[in-house]
Backbone and ligand atoms as CSV (ligand in chain L), in Angstrom:
chain,resi,resn,atom,element,x,y,z
A,1,MET,N,N,0.840,-1.185,0.014
A,1,MET,CA,C,-0.009,-0.005,0.004
A,1,MET,C,C,0.899,1.250,-0.011
A,2,PRO,N,N,0.585,2.235,-0.838
A,2,PRO,CA,C,1.419,3.446,-0.854
A,2,PRO,C,C,1.333,4.185,0.482
A,3,THR,N,N,2.424,4.768,0.915
A,3,THR,CA,C,2.429,5.492,2.195
A,3,THR,C,C,2.157,6.967,1.949
A,4,LEU,N,N,1.084,7.415,2.626
A,4,LEU,CA,C,0.709,8.828,2.542
A,4,LEU,C,C,1.065,9.501,3.870
A,5,ALA,N,N,1.814,10.590,3.779
A,5,ALA,CA,C,2.222,11.315,4.994
A,5,ALA,C,C,1.578,12.702,4.975
A,6,VAL,N,N,1.248,13.166,6.170
A,6,VAL,CA,C,0.702,14.510,6.343
A,6,VAL,C,C,1.715,15.358,7.095
A,7,TYR,N,N,2.051,16.516,6.558
A,7,TYR,CA,C,2.976,17.444,7.227
A,7,TYR,C,C,2.159,18.667,7.641
A,8,PRO,N,N,1.713,18.682,8.913
A,8,PRO,CA,C,0.806,19.770,9.330
A,8,PRO,C,C,1.561,20.963,9.902
A,9,GLY,N,N,0.919,22.131,9.830
A,9,GLY,CA,C,1.528,23.298,10.476
A,9,GLY,C,C,0.783,24.558,10.129
A,10,SER,N,N,1.308,25.677,10.642
A,10,SER,CA,C,0.688,26.967,10.397
A,10,SER,C,C,1.279,27.603,9.111
A,11,PHE,N,N,2.547,27.419,8.909
A,11,PHE,CA,C,3.264,27.909,7.702
A,11,PHE,C,C,2.991,29.404,7.461
A,12,ASP,N,N,3.119,30.193,8.529
A,12,ASP,CA,C,2.860,31.638,8.433
A,12,ASP,C,C,4.132,32.438,8.726
A,13,PRO,N,N,5.066,32.514,7.748
A,13,PRO,CA,C,4.989,31.956,6.401
A,13,PRO,C,C,5.805,30.653,6.257
A,14,LEU,N,N,5.718,30.089,5.050
A,14,LEU,CA,C,6.576,28.945,4.675
A,14,LEU,C,C,8.031,29.393,4.707
A,15,THR,N,N,8.883,28.620,5.364
A,15,THR,CA,C,10.333,28.958,5.399
A,15,THR,C,C,11.103,27.912,4.596
A,16,ASN,N,N,12.394,28.178,4.389
A,16,ASN,CA,C,13.203,27.187,3.678
A,16,ASN,C,C,13.425,25.927,4.554
A,17,GLY,N,N,13.218,26.091,5.857
A,17,GLY,CA,C,13.259,24.900,6.745
A,17,GLY,C,C,12.076,23.978,6.433
A,18,HIS,N,N,10.891,24.562,6.265
A,18,HIS,CA,C,9.712,23.765,5.885
A,18,HIS,C,C,9.951,23.138,4.492
A,19,VAL,N,N,10.456,23.941,3.575
A,19,VAL,CA,C,10.690,23.436,2.198
A,19,VAL,C,C,11.620,22.227,2.239
A,20,ASP,N,N,12.648,22.325,3.081
A,20,ASP,CA,C,13.618,21.242,3.212
A,20,ASP,C,C,12.954,19.942,3.748
A,21,ILE,N,N,12.099,20.102,4.758
A,21,ILE,CA,C,11.425,18.936,5.338
A,21,ILE,C,C,10.466,18.326,4.312
A,22,ILE,N,N,9.716,19.181,3.620
A,22,ILE,CA,C,8.762,18.663,2.617
A,22,ILE,C,C,9.520,17.909,1.513
A,23,SER,N,N,10.640,18.473,1.082
A,23,SER,CA,C,11.440,17.828,0.024
A,23,SER,C,C,11.956,16.490,0.486
A,24,ARG,N,N,12.429,16.420,1.712
A,24,ARG,CA,C,12.907,15.130,2.261
A,24,ARG,C,C,11.754,14.141,2.384
A,25,GLY,N,N,10.605,14.639,2.846
A,25,GLY,CA,C,9.413,13.765,2.992
A,25,GLY,C,C,8.972,13.229,1.648
A,26,ALA,N,N,9.078,14.048,0.614
A,26,ALA,CA,C,8.663,13.623,-0.737
A,26,ALA,C,C,9.552,12.499,-1.254
A,27,LEU,N,N,10.781,12.434,-0.761
A,27,LEU,CA,C,11.685,11.360,-1.174
A,27,LEU,C,C,11.367,10.080,-0.410
A,28,LEU,N,N,10.912,10.234,0.823
A,28,LEU,CA,C,10.723,9.089,1.719
A,28,LEU,C,C,9.360,8.423,1.545
A,29,PHE,N,N,8.324,9.266,1.316
A,29,PHE,CA,C,6.947,8.746,1.255
A,29,PHE,C,C,6.412,8.802,-0.164
A,30,ASP,N,N,5.390,7.983,-0.449
A,30,ASP,CA,C,4.837,8.004,-1.813
A,30,ASP,C,C,4.194,9.344,-2.102
A,31,ARG,N,N,3.573,9.902,-1.068
A,31,ARG,CA,C,2.912,11.199,-1.237
A,31,ARG,C,C,2.960,11.944,0.096
A,32,ILE,N,N,3.177,13.258,0.048
A,32,ILE,CA,C,3.160,14.047,1.276
A,32,ILE,C,C,2.165,15.198,1.088
A,33,VAL,N,N,1.283,15.322,2.072
A,33,VAL,CA,C,0.281,16.391,2.029
A,33,VAL,C,C,0.708,17.468,3.021
A,34,VAL,N,N,0.971,18.660,2.524
A,34,VAL,CA,C,1.245,19.789,3.416
A,34,VAL,C,C,-0.135,20.283,3.861
A,35,ALA,N,N,-0.406,20.118,5.157
A,35,ALA,CA,C,-1.756,20.433,5.660
A,35,ALA,C,C,-1.693,21.708,6.513
A,36,ILE,N,N,-2.256,22.769,5.957
A,36,ILE,CA,C,-2.168,24.071,6.621
A,36,ILE,C,C,-3.382,24.250,7.547
A,37,LEU,N,N,-3.059,24.534,8.809
A,37,LEU,CA,C,-4.128,24.664,9.804
A,37,LEU,C,C,-4.924,25.956,9.596
A,38,VAL,N,N,-6.234,25.801,9.537
A,38,VAL,CA,C,-7.142,26.946,9.454
A,38,VAL,C,C,-7.205,27.564,10.825
A,39,ASN,N,N,-7.140,28.885,10.917
A,39,ASN,CA,C,-7.282,29.549,12.218
A,39,ASN,C,C,-6.228,29.222,13.231
A,40,SER,N,N,-4.973,29.051,12.774
A,40,SER,CA,C,-3.920,28.699,13.727
A,40,SER,C,C,-3.626,29.882,14.665
A,41,GLU,N,N,-3.745,31.078,14.144
A,41,GLU,CA,C,-3.526,32.265,14.962
A,41,GLU,C,C,-4.677,33.200,14.696
A,42,LYS,N,N,-4.983,34.046,15.662
A,42,LYS,CA,C,-6.130,34.930,15.434
A,42,LYS,C,C,-5.842,35.884,14.266
A,43,ALA,N,N,-4.594,36.378,14.222
A,43,ALA,CA,C,-4.270,37.328,13.154
A,43,ALA,C,C,-2.998,36.919,12.446
A,44,PRO,N,N,-3.090,35.914,11.562
A,44,PRO,CA,C,-1.889,35.514,10.850
A,44,PRO,C,C,-1.433,36.606,9.893
A,45,LEU,N,N,-0.141,36.666,9.620
A,45,LEU,CA,C,0.352,37.677,8.660
A,45,LEU,C,C,-0.112,37.339,7.270
A,46,PHE,N,N,-0.037,36.063,6.915
A,46,PHE,CA,C,-0.456,35.580,5.602
A,46,PHE,C,C,-1.820,34.883,5.724
A,47,SER,N,N,-2.762,35.287,4.869
A,47,SER,CA,C,-4.063,34.629,4.917
A,47,SER,C,C,-3.885,33.170,4.538
A,48,LEU,N,N,-4.924,32.390,4.856
A,48,LEU,CA,C,-4.877,30.959,4.529
A,48,LEU,C,C,-4.706,30.781,3.001
A,49,ASP,N,N,-5.447,31.588,2.226
A,49,ASP,CA,C,-5.332,31.485,0.784
A,49,ASP,C,C,-3.929,31.798,0.273
A,50,GLU,N,N,-3.311,32.795,0.882
A,50,GLU,CA,C,-1.943,33.145,0.486
A,50,GLU,C,C,-0.970,32.016,0.806
A,51,ARG,N,N,-1.161,31.424,1.988
A,51,ARG,CA,C,-0.248,30.337,2.403
A,51,ARG,C,C,-0.410,29.120,1.468
A,52,VAL,N,N,-1.639,28.853,1.090
A,52,VAL,CA,C,-1.888,27.745,0.140
A,52,VAL,C,C,-1.232,28.066,-1.194
A,53,GLU,N,N,-1.472,29.291,-1.679
A,53,GLU,CA,C,-0.972,29.706,-2.988
A,53,GLU,C,C,0.561,29.621,-3.049
A,54,ILE,N,N,1.204,30.130,-1.975
A,54,ILE,CA,C,2.668,30.132,-1.936
A,54,ILE,C,C,3.208,28.698,-1.929
A,55,THR,N,N,2.623,27.857,-1.080
A,55,THR,CA,C,3.144,26.499,-0.946
A,55,THR,C,C,2.940,25.726,-2.256
A,56,ARG,N,N,1.781,25.953,-2.882
A,56,ARG,CA,C,1.521,25.275,-4.195
A,56,ARG,C,C,2.525,25.751,-5.226
A,57,ALA,N,N,2.799,27.055,-5.223
A,57,ALA,CA,C,3.730,27.617,-6.232
A,57,ALA,C,C,5.141,27.065,-6.022
A,58,VAL,N,N,5.561,26.979,-4.762
A,58,VAL,CA,C,6.915,26.485,-4.466
A,58,VAL,C,C,7.067,25.016,-4.885
A,59,PHE,N,N,5.977,24.234,-4.720
A,59,PHE,CA,C,6.077,22.798,-5.044
A,59,PHE,C,C,5.416,22.433,-6.367
A,60,ARG,N,N,5.209,23.434,-7.225
A,60,ARG,CA,C,4.729,23.135,-8.586
A,60,ARG,C,C,5.778,22.253,-9.244
A,61,GLY,N,N,5.338,21.221,-9.922
A,61,GLY,CA,C,6.344,20.342,-10.566
A,61,GLY,C,C,6.783,19.228,-9.653
A,62,HIS,N,N,6.231,19.152,-8.451
A,62,HIS,CA,C,6.492,18.010,-7.552
A,62,HIS,C,C,5.203,17.246,-7.416
A,63,PRO,N,N,4.990,16.250,-8.258
A,63,PRO,CA,C,3.688,15.582,-8.325
A,63,PRO,C,C,3.275,14.864,-7.042
A,64,ASN,N,N,4.244,14.518,-6.199
A,64,ASN,CA,C,3.801,13.787,-4.967
A,64,ASN,C,C,3.725,14.709,-3.760
A,65,VAL,N,N,3.746,16.040,-3.993
A,65,VAL,CA,C,3.493,16.997,-2.901
A,65,VAL,C,C,2.132,17.647,-3.151
A,66,GLU,N,N,1.262,17.517,-2.151
A,66,GLU,CA,C,-0.079,18.113,-2.259
A,66,GLU,C,C,-0.247,19.149,-1.147
A,67,VAL,N,N,-0.999,20.188,-1.428
A,67,VAL,CA,C,-1.226,21.214,-0.405
A,67,VAL,C,C,-2.722,21.235,-0.098
A,68,ASP,N,N,-3.056,21.195,1.193
A,68,ASP,CA,C,-4.451,21.149,1.611
A,68,ASP,C,C,-4.580,21.958,2.881
A,69,THR,N,N,-5.799,22.177,3.351
A,69,THR,CA,C,-6.035,22.848,4.631
A,69,THR,C,C,-6.820,21.897,5.545
A,70,PHE,N,N,-6.714,22.135,6.846
A,70,PHE,CA,C,-7.521,21.318,7.759
A,70,PHE,C,C,-7.925,22.132,8.976
A,71,ASP,N,N,-8.987,21.685,9.569
A,71,ASP,CA,C,-9.535,22.316,10.756
A,71,ASP,C,C,-9.842,21.206,11.738
A,72,GLY,N,N,-9.886,21.502,12.997
A,72,GLY,CA,C,-10.211,20.486,14.000
A,72,GLY,C,C,-9.017,19.626,14.360
A,73,LEU,N,N,-9.274,18.426,14.828
A,73,LEU,CA,C,-8.180,17.573,15.314
A,73,LEU,C,C,-7.372,17.042,14.123
A,74,LEU,N,N,-6.061,17.113,14.298
A,74,LEU,CA,C,-5.170,16.631,13.236
A,74,LEU,C,C,-5.390,15.133,12.949
A,75,VAL,N,N,-5.533,14.336,14.017
A,75,VAL,CA,C,-5.675,12.880,13.786
A,75,VAL,C,C,-6.949,12.568,12.978
A,76,ASP,N,N,-8.011,13.386,13.184
A,76,ASP,CA,C,-9.245,13.152,12.423
A,76,ASP,C,C,-9.007,13.437,10.936
A,77,TYR,N,N,-8.250,14.507,10.682
A,77,TYR,CA,C,-7.922,14.834,9.296
A,77,TYR,C,C,-7.067,13.720,8.658
A,78,VAL,N,N,-6.077,13.251,9.410
A,78,VAL,CA,C,-5.164,12.225,8.898
A,78,VAL,C,C,-5.952,10.951,8.588
A,79,GLU,N,N,-6.870,10.615,9.481
A,79,GLU,CA,C,-7.703,9.419,9.255
A,79,GLU,C,C,-8.609,9.591,8.038
A,80,ARG,N,N,-9.190,10.791,7.951
A,80,ARG,CA,C,-10.087,11.065,6.786
A,80,ARG,C,C,-9.336,10.926,5.466
A,81,ARG,N,N,-8.069,11.362,5.478
A,81,ARG,CA,C,-7.238,11.271,4.273
A,81,ARG,C,C,-6.692,9.878,4.029
A,82,ARG,N,N,-6.944,8.973,4.984
A,82,ARG,CA,C,-6.380,7.623,4.956
A,82,ARG,C,C,-4.846,7.648,4.889
A,83,ALA,N,N,-4.267,8.608,5.596
A,83,ALA,CA,C,-2.808,8.681,5.688
A,83,ALA,C,C,-2.338,7.851,6.867
A,84,GLN,N,N,-1.074,7.456,6.825
A,84,GLN,CA,C,-0.569,6.596,7.899
A,84,GLN,C,C,0.419,7.343,8.798
A,85,VAL,N,N,0.936,8.467,8.293
A,85,VAL,CA,C,2.097,9.088,8.952
A,85,VAL,C,C,1.856,10.617,9.121
A,86,ILE,N,N,2.267,11.121,10.312
A,86,ILE,CA,C,2.374,12.582,10.501
A,86,ILE,C,C,3.851,12.907,10.505
A,87,VAL,N,N,4.250,13.860,9.712
A,87,VAL,CA,C,5.664,14.285,9.662
A,87,VAL,C,C,5.775,15.599,10.451
A,88,ARG,N,N,6.770,15.662,11.339
A,88,ARG,CA,C,7.079,16.920,12.025
A,88,ARG,C,C,8.591,17.150,11.941
A,89,GLY,N,N,8.973,18.401,11.822
A,89,GLY,CA,C,10.375,18.736,11.790
A,89,GLY,C,C,10.872,18.951,13.214
A,90,LEU,N,N,12.093,18.512,13.486
A,90,LEU,CA,C,12.720,18.762,14.786
A,90,LEU,C,C,13.995,19.569,14.508
A,91,ARG,N,N,14.061,20.755,15.063
A,91,ARG,CA,C,15.230,21.595,14.800
A,91,ARG,C,C,16.243,21.481,15.925
A,92,ALA,N,N,15.769,21.536,17.129
A,92,ALA,CA,C,16.689,21.587,18.275
A,92,ALA,C,C,16.029,20.903,19.454
A,93,VAL,N,N,16.793,20.714,20.521
A,93,VAL,CA,C,16.248,20.064,21.726
A,93,VAL,C,C,15.034,20.845,22.209
A,94,SER,N,N,15.052,22.169,22.027
A,94,SER,CA,C,13.957,23.002,22.521
A,94,SER,C,C,12.620,22.638,21.864
A,95,ASP,N,N,12.642,22.081,20.662
A,95,ASP,CA,C,11.412,21.652,19.994
A,95,ASP,C,C,10.870,20.356,20.617
A,96,PHE,N,N,11.782,19.633,21.257
A,96,PHE,CA,C,11.464,18.243,21.567
A,96,PHE,C,C,10.265,18.078,22.499
A,97,GLU,N,N,10.253,18.890,23.577
A,97,GLU,CA,C,9.244,18.653,24.599
A,97,GLU,C,C,7.817,18.770,24.046
A,98,PHE,N,N,7.584,19.868,23.313
A,98,PHE,CA,C,6.256,20.075,22.750
A,98,PHE,C,C,5.914,18.995,21.709
A,99,GLU,N,N,6.888,18.692,20.881
A,99,GLU,CA,C,6.674,17.679,19.832
A,99,GLU,C,C,6.390,16.325,20.438
A,100,PHE,N,N,7.109,15.997,21.524
A,100,PHE,CA,C,6.936,14.737,22.225
A,100,PHE,C,C,5.523,14.639,22.774
A,101,GLN,N,N,5.067,15.758,23.401
A,101,GLN,CA,C,3.707,15.760,23.953
A,101,GLN,C,C,2.676,15.582,22.854
A,102,MET,N,N,2.860,16.318,21.739
A,102,MET,CA,C,1.877,16.222,20.649
A,102,MET,C,C,1.871,14.812,20.051
A,103,ALA,N,N,3.061,14.255,19.849
A,103,ALA,CA,C,3.149,12.928,19.228
A,103,ALA,C,C,2.441,11.890,20.127
A,104,LEU,N,N,2.671,11.971,21.429
A,104,LEU,CA,C,2.093,10.994,22.334
A,104,LEU,C,C,0.565,11.187,22.470
A,105,MET,N,N,0.152,12.467,22.469
A,105,MET,CA,C,-1.289,12.730,22.516
A,105,MET,C,C,-1.954,12.194,21.241
A,106,ASN,N,N,-1.335,12.461,20.108
A,106,ASN,CA,C,-1.886,11.971,18.834
A,106,ASN,C,C,-1.913,10.446,18.807
A,107,GLN,N,N,-0.879,9.849,19.392
A,107,GLN,CA,C,-0.818,8.380,19.450
A,107,GLN,C,C,-1.952,7.831,20.310
A,108,ARG,N,N,-2.236,8.548,21.412
A,108,ARG,CA,C,-3.352,8.107,22.266
A,108,ARG,C,C,-4.685,8.273,21.551
A,109,LEU,N,N,-4.799,9.354,20.785
A,109,LEU,CA,C,-6.061,9.596,20.081
A,109,LEU,C,C,-6.279,8.616,18.945
A,110,ASN,N,N,-5.179,8.236,18.294
A,110,ASN,CA,C,-5.294,7.277,17.197
A,110,ASN,C,C,-3.984,6.497,17.065
A,111,ALA,N,N,-3.986,5.302,17.630
A,111,ALA,CA,C,-2.764,4.514,17.705
A,111,ALA,C,C,-2.298,3.982,16.352
A,112,ALA,N,N,-3.157,4.101,15.328
A,112,ALA,CA,C,-2.766,3.584,13.995
A,112,ALA,C,C,-1.906,4.564,13.235
A,113,ILE,N,N,-1.804,5.814,13.741
A,113,ILE,CA,C,-1.049,6.844,13.008
A,113,ILE,C,C,0.334,6.986,13.669
A,114,GLN,N,N,1.362,6.976,12.840
A,114,GLN,CA,C,2.745,7.106,13.357
A,114,GLN,C,C,3.240,8.521,13.122
A,115,THR,N,N,3.919,9.105,14.109
A,115,THR,CA,C,4.578,10.393,13.917
A,115,THR,C,C,6.044,10.143,13.590
A,116,VAL,N,N,6.489,10.735,12.509
A,116,VAL,CA,C,7.900,10.603,12.092
A,116,VAL,C,C,8.541,11.963,12.179
A,117,PHE,N,N,9.659,12.077,12.888
A,117,PHE,CA,C,10.375,13.342,12.987
A,117,PHE,C,C,11.498,13.387,11.987
A,118,MET,N,N,11.630,14.551,11.338
A,118,MET,CA,C,12.698,14.688,10.359
A,118,MET,C,C,13.522,15.924,10.709
A,119,MET,N,N,14.824,15.842,10.530
A,119,MET,CA,C,15.711,16.962,10.774
A,119,MET,C,C,15.954,17.739,9.504
A,120,PRO,N,N,15.839,19.071,9.556
A,120,PRO,CA,C,16.181,19.849,8.357
A,120,PRO,C,C,17.700,19.927,8.211
A,121,ALA,N,N,18.154,20.402,7.061
A,121,ALA,CA,C,19.571,20.660,6.871
A,121,ALA,C,C,20.030,21.628,7.944
A,122,GLU,N,N,21.293,21.461,8.329
A,122,GLU,CA,C,21.859,22.236,9.444
A,122,GLU,C,C,21.617,23.738,9.329
A,123,GLN,N,N,21.730,24.249,8.095
A,123,GLN,CA,C,21.638,25.729,7.943
A,123,GLN,C,C,20.246,26.286,8.215
A,124,TYR,N,N,19.284,25.374,8.382
A,124,TYR,CA,C,17.924,25.858,8.649
A,124,TYR,C,C,17.462,25.585,10.109
A,125,THR,N,N,18.377,25.086,10.930
A,125,THR,CA,C,17.945,24.628,12.248
A,125,THR,C,C,17.501,25.772,13.177
A,126,TYR,N,N,17.882,26.968,12.862
A,126,TYR,CA,C,17.516,28.089,13.763
A,126,TYR,C,C,16.357,28.920,13.219
A,127,ILE,N,N,15.843,28.563,12.044
A,127,ILE,CA,C,14.796,29.371,11.422
A,127,ILE,C,C,13.428,29.006,11.972
A,128,SER,N,N,12.626,30.014,12.227
A,128,SER,CA,C,11.202,29.764,12.539
A,128,SER,C,C,10.395,30.837,11.851
A,129,SER,N,N,9.111,30.552,11.581
A,129,SER,CA,C,8.247,31.578,10.963
A,129,SER,C,C,8.184,32.828,11.831
A,130,ARG,N,N,8.121,32.596,13.139
A,130,ARG,CA,C,8.001,33.746,14.068
A,130,ARG,C,C,9.226,34.665,13.939
A,131,LEU,N,N,10.428,34.061,13.920
A,131,LEU,CA,C,11.654,34.859,13.821
A,131,LEU,C,C,11.734,35.597,12.483
A,132,ILE,N,N,11.326,34.908,11.416
A,132,ILE,CA,C,11.354,35.518,10.094
A,132,ILE,C,C,10.494,36.775,10.087
A,133,LYS,N,N,9.276,36.682,10.623
A,133,LYS,CA,C,8.377,37.839,10.642
A,133,LYS,C,C,8.950,38.981,11.467
A,134,GLU,N,N,9.545,38.621,12.615
A,134,GLU,CA,C,10.079,39.663,13.503
A,134,GLU,C,C,11.290,40.350,12.834
A,135,VAL,N,N,12.218,39.564,12.333
A,135,VAL,CA,C,13.447,40.132,11.738
A,135,VAL,C,C,13.078,41.003,10.523
A,136,PHE,N,N,12.180,40.482,9.672
A,136,PHE,CA,C,11.825,41.251,8.472
A,136,PHE,C,C,11.126,42.546,8.831
A,137,SER,N,N,10.216,42.485,9.786
A,137,SER,CA,C,9.450,43.695,10.136
A,137,SER,C,C,10.349,44.774,10.738
A,138,LEU,N,N,11.496,44.347,11.297
A,138,LEU,CA,C,12.410,45.310,11.880
A,138,LEU,C,C,13.533,45.685,10.925
A,139,GLY,N,N,13.396,45.273,9.660
A,139,GLY,CA,C,14.353,45.723,8.630
A,139,GLY,C,C,15.507,44.761,8.378
A,140,GLY,N,N,15.472,43.577,8.982
A,140,GLY,CA,C,16.570,42.608,8.800
A,140,GLY,C,C,16.415,41.819,7.500
A,141,ARG,N,N,17.529,41.233,7.065
A,141,ARG,CA,C,17.536,40.457,5.801
A,141,ARG,C,C,17.103,39.031,6.057
A,142,VAL,N,N,16.172,38.553,5.267
A,142,VAL,CA,C,15.779,37.129,5.422
A,142,VAL,C,C,16.059,36.347,4.133
A,143,HIS,N,N,16.832,36.977,3.248
A,143,HIS,CA,C,17.127,36.352,1.960
A,143,HIS,C,C,17.829,34.998,2.204
A,144,GLY,N,N,17.353,33.974,1.479
A,144,GLY,CA,C,17.963,32.652,1.625
A,144,GLY,C,C,17.335,31.828,2.722
A,145,LEU,N,N,16.514,32.468,3.562
A,145,LEU,CA,C,15.895,31.733,4.660
A,145,LEU,C,C,14.433,31.357,4.330
A,146,VAL,N,N,13.881,32.066,3.360
A,146,VAL,CA,C,12.489,31.791,2.913
A,146,VAL,C,C,12.501,31.720,1.381
A,147,PRO,N,N,11.501,31.069,0.770
A,147,PRO,CA,C,11.440,31.076,-0.703
A,147,PRO,C,C,11.336,32.510,-1.199
A,148,ASP,N,N,11.844,32.777,-2.427
A,148,ASP,CA,C,11.850,34.125,-2.996
A,148,ASP,C,C,10.433,34.730,-2.961
A,149,MET,N,N,9.428,33.864,-3.234
A,149,MET,CA,C,8.057,34.366,-3.290
A,149,MET,C,C,7.606,34.901,-1.920
A,150,VAL,N,N,8.043,34.234,-0.878
A,150,VAL,CA,C,7.684,34.681,0.474
A,150,VAL,C,C,8.380,36.029,0.758
A,151,GLU,N,N,9.639,36.120,0.365
A,151,GLU,CA,C,10.393,37.364,0.595
A,151,GLU,C,C,9.695,38.532,-0.130
A,152,ALA,N,N,9.264,38.297,-1.364
A,152,ALA,CA,C,8.596,39.342,-2.140
A,152,ALA,C,C,7.275,39.745,-1.484
A,153,ARG,N,N,6.531,38.746,-1.010
A,153,ARG,CA,C,5.241,39.031,-0.348
A,153,ARG,C,C,5.437,39.770,0.967
A,154,LEU,N,N,6.513,39.439,1.685
A,154,LEU,CA,C,6.817,40.154,2.936
A,154,LEU,C,C,7.101,41.624,2.605
A,155,ARG,N,N,7.845,41.830,1.532
A,155,ARG,CA,C,8.183,43.222,1.121
A,155,ARG,C,C,6.884,43.962,0.777
A,156,ASP,N,N,6.002,43.323,0.039
A,156,ASP,CA,C,4.706,43.947,-0.321
A,156,ASP,C,C,3.924,44.343,0.921
A,157,LYS,N,N,3.932,43.456,1.909
A,157,LYS,CA,C,3.141,43.730,3.117
A,157,LYS,C,C,3.734,44.905,3.886
A,158,LEU,N,N,5.072,44.959,3.904
A,158,LEU,CA,C,5.736,46.068,4.597
A,158,LEU,C,C,5.484,47.390,3.877
A,159,ASP,N,N,5.547,47.345,2.523
A,159,ASP,CA,C,5.300,48.565,1.720
A,159,ASP,C,C,3.868,49.042,1.935
A,160,ALA,N,N,2.943,48.089,2.005
A,160,ALA,CA,C,1.523,48.451,2.151
A,160,ALA,C,C,1.273,49.137,3.486
A,161,LYS,N,N,2.077,48.804,4.489
A,161,LYS,CA,C,1.896,49.387,5.823
A,161,LYS,C,C,2.458,50.818,5.922
A,162,ARG,N,N,3.415,51.127,4.968
A,162,ARG,CA,C,4.089,52.441,5.056
A,162,ARG,C,C,3.191,53.590,4.612
L,1,PNS,O1,O,3.265,25.067,12.719
L,1,PNS,P1,P,2.841,24.689,14.076
L,1,PNS,O2,O,2.099,25.832,14.742
L,1,PNS,O3,O,3.954,24.165,14.935
L,1,PNS,O4,O,1.791,23.467,13.938
L,1,PNS,C1,C,1.069,22.975,15.036
L,1,PNS,C2,C,-0.021,22.006,14.578
L,1,PNS,C3,C,-0.890,22.590,13.502
L,1,PNS,C4,C,0.612,20.731,14.075
L,1,PNS,C5,C,-0.904,21.649,15.847
L,1,PNS,O5,O,-1.307,22.845,16.468
L,1,PNS,C6,C,-2.150,20.835,15.506
L,1,PNS,O6,O,-2.059,19.677,15.160
L,1,PNS,N1,N,-3.318,21.475,15.557
L,1,PNS,C7,C,-4.595,20.861,15.246
L,1,PNS,C8,C,-5.448,20.616,16.465
L,1,PNS,C9,C,-4.995,19.353,17.188
L,1,PNS,O7,O,-5.076,18.261,16.672
L,1,PNS,N2,N,-4.511,19.552,18.433
L,1,PNS,C10,C,-3.982,18.490,19.279
L,1,PNS,C11,C,-2.527,18.163,18.931
L,1,PNS,S1,S,-1.905,16.954,20.038
């Protein structure tokens, strides 16, 4: 049976760390679904539609990468999709505690779903969407840390605020 993996998250915005994990997942699994959480934050910088559009554009030409949205419990979405695996990225020890709790809670909720942790390339281990937004809004360079499309959209958002 082909293995379908779900890579859930807020992706506000998509970073090159996410891109790296998705690319690795696409090599490992038959299909990987990037599942963007609806309503992850009350006021996300990027709308859900923008996040879907960006992720689809970045993975255009990758037939086994799909982009979707989900609401409610992750395990219910994974079951509905008939996926077997949840993929999460682990950057540093600091990620571990929360990820460990989520993985075990998800395992309790649905023991048939396995969580697989993947490490991004070393150069992305310190990147987070939150840091990208903060650094960019304060005038810092994020080039090389996010896809070009994200960088351009961040610039547009900053210009619109001026
Ligand atoms: O990008 P993030 O914010 O680290 O992703 C967190 C996410 C979306 C994976 C997590 O918040 C989630 O799964 N939310 C859906 C609701 C749910 O199932 N909560 C219980 C998780 S144990």
